[in-house]
Each structure stands twice: as C-alpha cells, then as structure tokens.
C-alpha positions as CSV (number, residue, x, y, z in Angstrom):
1,X,-18.7,-14.2,-2.4
2,X,-17.6,-13.5,-6.2
3,X,-19.9,-16.7,-7.5
4,X,-23.0,-14.5,-5.7
5,X,-22.2,-11.0,-7.0
6,X,-21.7,-12.7,-10.2
7,X,-25.2,-13.3,-10.5
8,X,-26.4,-9.7,-8.9
9,X,-27.9,-7.4,-12.0
10,X,-25.5,-4.6,-12.8
11,X,-27.0,-1.7,-11.0
12,X,-26.8,-3.8,-8.0
13,X,-23.0,-4.3,-8.2
14,X,-22.8,-0.7,-9.3
15,X,-24.5,0.2,-5.6
16,X,-22.4,-2.0,-3.8
17,X,-19.7,-0.3,-5.2
18,X,-20.7,3.0,-3.8
19,X,-21.5,1.5,-0.5
20,X,-18.0,-0.2,-0.3
21,X,-16.5,2.8,-0.6
22,X,-18.5,4.4,2.0
23,X,-17.3,1.3,4.3
24,X,-13.8,1.8,3.6
25,X,-13.6,5.2,4.4
26,X,-15.4,4.9,7.7
27,X,-12.7,2.3,8.2
28,X,-10.2,4.6,7.4
29,X,-11.2,7.1,10.0
30,X,-11.4,4.7,12.6
31,X,-7.8,3.7,12.0
32,X,-6.4,7.1,11.9
33,X,-8.2,8.0,14.8
34,X,-7.4,4.8,17.2
35,X,-3.8,4.8,15.9
36,X,-3.2,8.2,16.6
37,X,-4.8,7.9,20.3
38,X,-2.7,4.7,20.6
39,X,0.5,6.3,19.5
40,X,-0.1,8.9,22.0
41,X,-0.5,6.5,25.2
42,X,2.4,3.9,24.1
43,X,4.9,7.3,23.8
44,X,5.4,5.9,20.2
45,X,5.6,8.5,17.4
46,X,2.6,8.6,14.7
47,X,5.6,8.0,12.3
48,X,6.6,4.4,13.6
49,X,2.6,3.6,14.3
50,X,2.2,4.5,10.6
51,X,5.1,2.7,9.7
52,X,4.1,-0.5,11.4
53,X,0.5,-1.0,13.0
54,X,-1.3,0.9,9.6
55,X,0.6,-0.1,7.3
56,X,0.6,-3.7,8.2
57,X,-3.4,-3.6,8.4
58,X,-3.8,-1.8,5.1
59,X,-1.4,-4.4,3.3
60,X,-3.9,-7.1,4.2
61,X,-6.0,-7.3,0.5
62,X,-2.4,-7.5,-0.7
63,X,-1.4,-10.2,1.2
64,X,-4.2,-12.5,0.7
65,X,-4.5,-11.9,-3.1
66,X,-0.6,-12.7,-3.0
67,X,-0.4,-16.0,-1.1
68,X,-3.5,-17.3,-3.0
69,X,-2.1,-16.4,-6.2
70,X,1.0,-18.2,-5.4
71,X,0.0,-21.2,-4.4
72,X,-2.3,-21.6,-7.4
73,X,0.9,-21.2,-9.5
74,X,-0.4,-17.8,-10.8
75,X,3.4,-15.8,-10.6
76,X,2.7,-13.0,-12.6
77,X,-0.6,-12.2,-10.5
78,X,1.1,-12.9,-7.4
79,X,4.4,-10.8,-7.8
80,X,2.7,-8.2,-10.4
81,X,0.0,-7.5,-7.8
82,X,2.6,-6.3,-5.2
83,X,4.8,-4.4,-7.9
84,X,1.6,-3.1,-9.3
85,X,0.3,-2.1,-6.0
86,X,3.3,-0.6,-4.7
87,X,3.6,1.9,-8.0
88,X,-0.1,2.7,-7.4
89,X,0.7,3.6,-4.0
90,X,3.8,6.1,-4.6
91,X,2.1,7.7,-7.9
92,X,-1.2,7.9,-7.7
93,X,-2.0,7.5,-3.7
94,X,1.1,9.8,-2.4
95,X,1.2,12.0,-5.1
96,X,-2.9,12.2,-5.2
97,X,-2.5,13.1,-1.3
98,X,0.4,15.2,-2.1
99,X,-2.0,17.4,-4.8
100,X,-4.8,17.8,-2.1
101,X,-2.3,19.0,0.3
102,X,1.5,19.1,0.3
103,X,3.3,16.9,2.7
104,X,6.0,17.9,4.7
105,X,8.7,14.9,5.0
106,X,10.7,13.9,8.2
107,X,14.4,12.9,8.0
108,X,13.6,10.1,10.0
109,X,11.3,8.9,7.2
110,X,13.4,9.7,4.3
111,X,16.9,8.1,6.3
112,X,15.2,5.2,7.7
113,X,12.3,4.2,5.6
114,X,12.2,5.5,2.1
115,X,15.9,4.8,1.5
116,X,15.2,1.1,3.1
117,X,12.2,0.9,0.6
118,X,14.9,1.8,-2.4
119,X,17.1,-0.9,-1.1
120,X,14.5,-3.2,-0.8
121,X,13.3,-2.6,-4.4
122,X,16.8,-2.8,-6.0
123,X,17.3,-5.8,-4.3
124,X,14.3,-7.4,-5.2
125,X,14.8,-6.5,-9.1
126,X,18.5,-8.2,-8.4
127,X,16.6,-11.4,-7.1
128,X,14.1,-11.7,-9.7
129,X,15.9,-10.2,-12.7
130,X,18.7,-12.8,-13.2
131,X,16.3,-16.1,-13.6
132,X,12.8,-14.7,-13.1
133,X,12.3,-16.6,-9.7
134,X,11.4,-16.2,-6.2
135,X,12.8,-19.2,-4.6
136,X,12.6,-20.3,-0.6
137,X,15.8,-18.9,0.6
138,X,15.2,-15.2,-1.3
139,X,11.7,-15.3,0.3
140,X,13.5,-16.3,3.5
141,X,15.9,-13.7,3.3
142,X,13.0,-10.9,2.6
143,X,10.9,-11.9,5.4
144,X,14.0,-11.8,8.0
145,X,15.0,-8.5,6.8
146,X,11.2,-7.3,7.5
147,X,12.1,-8.4,11.1
148,X,15.3,-6.6,11.6
149,X,13.6,-3.8,10.3
150,X,10.4,-3.6,12.4
151,X,12.8,-4.4,15.4
152,X,14.9,-1.3,14.6
153,X,12.0,0.8,14.4
154,X,10.6,-0.4,17.6
155,X,13.7,-0.3,19.6
156,X,15.0,2.9,18.1
157,X,11.1,5.0,18.5
158,X,12.0,7.0,15.6
159,X,10.7,10.7,15.7
160,X,8.7,12.2,13.1
161,X,10.2,15.6,13.6
162,X,6.9,17.3,11.6
163,X,4.7,20.0,13.1
164,X,1.3,18.4,14.1
165,X,-1.1,20.5,12.4
166,X,-4.0,18.2,14.0
167,X,-6.4,19.5,16.9
168,X,-5.4,17.8,20.2
169,X,-7.7,15.2,21.7
170,X,-8.8,16.2,25.2
171,X,-10.9,13.1,26.1
172,X,-8.7,10.1,27.0
173,X,-10.0,6.6,25.8
174,X,-9.5,3.4,27.6
175,X,-6.7,1.4,26.1
176,X,-9.4,-1.6,25.2
177,X,-11.5,1.0,23.3
178,X,-8.6,2.3,21.5
179,X,-7.5,-1.1,20.4
180,X,-11.4,-2.1,19.5
181,X,-11.9,0.5,17.6
182,X,-8.3,-0.1,15.7
183,X,-9.4,-3.4,14.7
184,X,-13.0,-2.6,13.8
185,X,-11.5,-0.1,11.5
186,X,-9.5,-2.8,9.9
187,X,-12.4,-5.3,9.5
188,X,-14.2,-2.2,7.6
189,X,-11.2,-1.1,5.5
190,X,-10.4,-5.1,4.5
191,X,-14.3,-6.1,4.1
192,X,-15.2,-3.2,2.0
193,X,-12.1,-3.1,-0.1
194,X,-12.8,-7.2,-1.0
195,X,-16.4,-5.9,-2.0
196,X,-15.5,-3.5,-4.1
197,X,-12.6,-5.4,-5.7
198,X,-15.4,-8.4,-6.7
199,X,-18.0,-5.9,-7.9
200,X,-15.8,-4.0,-9.6
201,X,-14.7,-6.9,-11.7
202,X,-17.9,-7.9,-12.4
203,X,-18.9,-4.4,-13.6
204,X,-15.8,-4.7,-15.9
205,X,-16.5,-8.1,-17.2
206,X,-20.1,-7.1,-18.2
207,X,-18.2,-4.0,-20.2
208,X,-15.9,-6.9,-21.9
209,X,-12.9,-5.4,-20.8
210,X,-10.5,-8.2,-20.5
211,X,-9.2,-10.8,-18.1
212,X,-5.7,-9.0,-17.9
213,X,-6.5,-5.2,-18.0
214,X,-9.1,-6.1,-15.0
215,X,-5.8,-7.7,-13.0
216,X,-3.5,-5.1,-13.6
217,X,-6.5,-2.1,-13.2
218,X,-9.4,-2.8,-10.4
219,X,-7.3,-5.7,-8.8
220,X,-4.0,-3.8,-8.2
221,X,-5.8,-0.4,-7.7
222,X,-8.6,-2.4,-5.2
223,X,-5.9,-4.1,-3.0
224,X,-4.5,-0.5,-2.5
225,X,-7.9,1.4,-1.5
226,X,-7.1,0.7,2.2
227,X,-3.9,2.9,1.6
228,X,-5.5,5.4,-0.1
229,X,-8.4,5.9,2.3
230,X,-6.3,5.8,5.4
231,X,-3.7,8.6,3.7
232,X,-6.1,10.6,2.3
233,X,-8.0,10.9,5.8
234,X,-4.4,11.4,7.6
235,X,-3.5,14.2,5.0
236,X,-6.8,15.8,6.0
237,X,-6.3,15.8,9.6
238,X,-3.0,17.0,9.5
239,X,-1.2,13.6,10.3
240,X,1.2,13.9,7.8
241,X,3.9,11.5,9.4
242,X,0.9,8.6,9.7
243,X,-0.4,9.3,6.1
244,X,3.4,9.2,4.4
245,X,4.0,6.6,7.0
246,X,1.2,4.5,5.8
247,X,2.1,4.5,2.1
248,X,5.9,3.9,2.4
249,X,5.3,1.2,5.3
250,X,2.6,-0.7,3.3
251,X,5.3,-0.5,0.2
252,X,8.1,-2.5,2.7
253,X,5.2,-4.7,3.9
254,X,4.4,-5.6,0.9
255,X,8.1,-6.4,-0.7
256,X,9.5,-7.9,2.5
257,X,6.9,-9.4,4.4
258,X,3.9,-10.3,1.6
259,X,6.8,-11.5,-1.3
260,X,9.0,-12.9,1.8
261,X,6.3,-15.1,3.3
262,X,4.8,-15.8,-0.2
263,X,8.2,-16.9,-1.4
264,X,9.0,-18.7,1.7
265,X,5.9,-20.9,0.9
266,X,6.2,-21.6,-2.4
267,X,8.8,-20.9,-5.0
268,X,7.3,-18.1,-7.4
269,X,8.1,-17.8,-11.3
270,X,7.1,-15.1,-13.4
271,X,7.2,-13.5,-16.9
272,X,10.2,-11.9,-18.2
273,X,8.3,-8.4,-18.6
274,X,8.6,-8.4,-14.6
275,X,12.0,-7.1,-15.1
276,X,10.5,-4.0,-16.9
277,X,8.0,-3.4,-14.1
278,X,10.6,-3.7,-11.2
279,X,13.1,-1.5,-13.3
280,X,10.0,1.0,-13.4
281,X,9.2,0.7,-9.7
282,X,13.0,1.3,-8.8
283,X,12.9,4.7,-10.8
284,X,10.0,5.5,-9.2
285,X,11.3,5.1,-5.4
286,X,14.4,7.0,-6.8
287,X,12.5,10.2,-7.9
288,X,10.4,10.1,-4.7
289,X,13.9,10.3,-2.6
290,X,14.9,13.1,-4.9
291,X,11.3,14.7,-4.2
292,X,11.4,14.4,-0.4
293,X,15.2,15.4,-0.4
294,X,14.5,18.9,-2.0
295,X,12.8,20.9,0.7
296,X,11.8,18.0,2.9
297,X,8.4,18.2,1.4
298,X,6.1,16.7,-1.4
299,X,4.8,19.5,-3.3
300,X,1.6,19.8,-5.2
301,X,3.5,20.0,-8.5
302,X,5.6,17.0,-7.5
303,X,2.4,15.1,-6.4
304,X,1.3,15.9,-9.9
305,X,4.6,14.1,-11.6
306,X,4.3,10.9,-9.3
307,X,0.5,10.5,-10.7
308,X,1.8,11.1,-14.2
309,X,4.6,8.8,-14.1
310,X,2.5,6.0,-12.7
311,X,0.0,6.8,-15.3
312,X,2.6,6.6,-18.3
313,X,3.8,3.2,-16.8
314,X,0.4,2.1,-17.0
315,X,0.1,3.5,-20.5
316,X,3.2,1.2,-21.7
317,X,2.2,-1.3,-20.0
318,X,-1.3,-1.6,-21.9
319,X,0.3,-1.1,-25.1
320,X,3.2,-3.9,-24.4
321,X,0.1,-6.5,-23.7
322,X,-2.1,-4.9,-26.5
C-alpha cells in the first residue's frame, strides 16, 4: 500500500486523507451505535463495553505498528508509539472531547480503571527505566495482568453510574445484525486509519519533514484516530461512559496488551529518552486522576489544560531532538 501511495501525486494523497477521515467517522458512528445496543441486550454497562470491546478495537492500529516494529528491532518506534499514543489519547483526545462537552466521570471508572492505568504506567516506568529493555518475563507479566483486569471487569459488571443523556432506542436489532455492524465499524475505522497514516506520511515527506518528526506526529496521531473519532461521537451522543471508557481502556490495552504481547514475542530495547517520556506519561495520568476526582467531571478548562500539557510535551520532545 505504501509503495502505491508513494507514486501518487500530492493532490491525490490529499484527497485520500479527506476520504479516510470520512471513513473513520462512519466507522466510529457504527461502533458507538452497535456497542450501545450490544451492552443493553447483554445487560452489561456501557462503561464495560467501552473499556473492553470498543477499546480493543480502537487499539488495533497501535497493536499492528508496535508488533511489526518490535520484530524489525525498532524498539524506539515500538514502545515510543505506545507511549506517544497514550499521551495523545489523554491530552488531545480526552482533553479535546472535554472542551467540546464537559465529561462527567463515574466513580467506577476512576476507581477501577484510571487508578489501574496509573499503576500500570508506573510499573512500566520501573520495568524499562532500570535497564532500558522490556524482556519476555516482563511481557508475560503485563499480558497476565491484562487478563486479570478484563476478568475483573466482566465478572464484576461495573456500573457506570452516570446520567444517560442519550435518546433511548425504540427499535430492537437482531444480535447478529448488531455484531455485524460493530465488526464493519472496526473494519472501516482501522482501514481508514491506515490510509490516513500512509497518505499523511507521504504528504509530510513531500514538504521535507524529517522521518523522526513523521514518526512522533503523523504515526502516533494517526494510530490514535480511532480513539478520537469514537470518543468524540460518544460525547456528542451523550455516551459519556463509553467515550471516557474507550480512551482509558485503550491506554490500558496499549500498555498491558500491546506491549505485553510484543515483549513476550521478542525482547525490546529502547533509547534512554524513553525514561523521560514514560515519566511524562505518569505525570499526565496523575493529573487526570486529580481532575476526575475533583467534582467527578472533566471540565472544559481541565480539558484545555490536558491539551496544553500534551502540546508542551511534544514541544520539548522536538527541542531535545532538534
């Protein structure tokens, strides 16, 4: 795919970018609608659906990029993509959605997921910080923790305890139709994201942007497009539990699932700057914990602060590498 797009003119790659955004938006709409119907049919809260099914699907691009980079021996891309994507998710996506509409936060989400995300990020910092490697035993530990976490979520059937501001559906869809629409939404959102990343990379190369800048901006942001589209649609539809759960759940999947599988398959070494990026991610999660706990909501101003912190982190990252 990338070779074909390299041969296309600039204007056509630009058209592909616009079309891919439309594809991702359509996929996000279908995912939110079908996941909502599925949660009601199965009697599972939208928070759990957002933390599991939706989060797993929207983490697919990060999974593909990280696994491929790990096998190629590109440890900085493999782990850097996950750390960068998580900061992008918490800063630009969750913060951006909060600026559109203040997001109420359930106690279940804060207690059982955001706290878990904070502990997971700190654990990864300790694992990688001491020797700048993620070895197989550590990868197995991360993957095992993900299985335990998912089991706790599903068996516990956590209630999102949030006021549902969405309009109730009156039409019952067959289960097979609901699952089919959910699968189609994932196909659209992953395929559209791939086209967006590849075309945007070619446009960036055309304007002389360096390979490193492309990696930390286009690739990291591009693999986070599914989370952004799904969370934004969720907020606009009043599905706050699913919207916030998608972002938090995706970050947990990235750290425990994606890096767990990658580290289990092959040891990964990283650049010393990984310590700084992981410490920055830990700081951002702590800030999010504070924002969520004060008033049980993320206000528009707090959303702006999350965006500002993520932007500053990128600025200092660029300055360190320039």
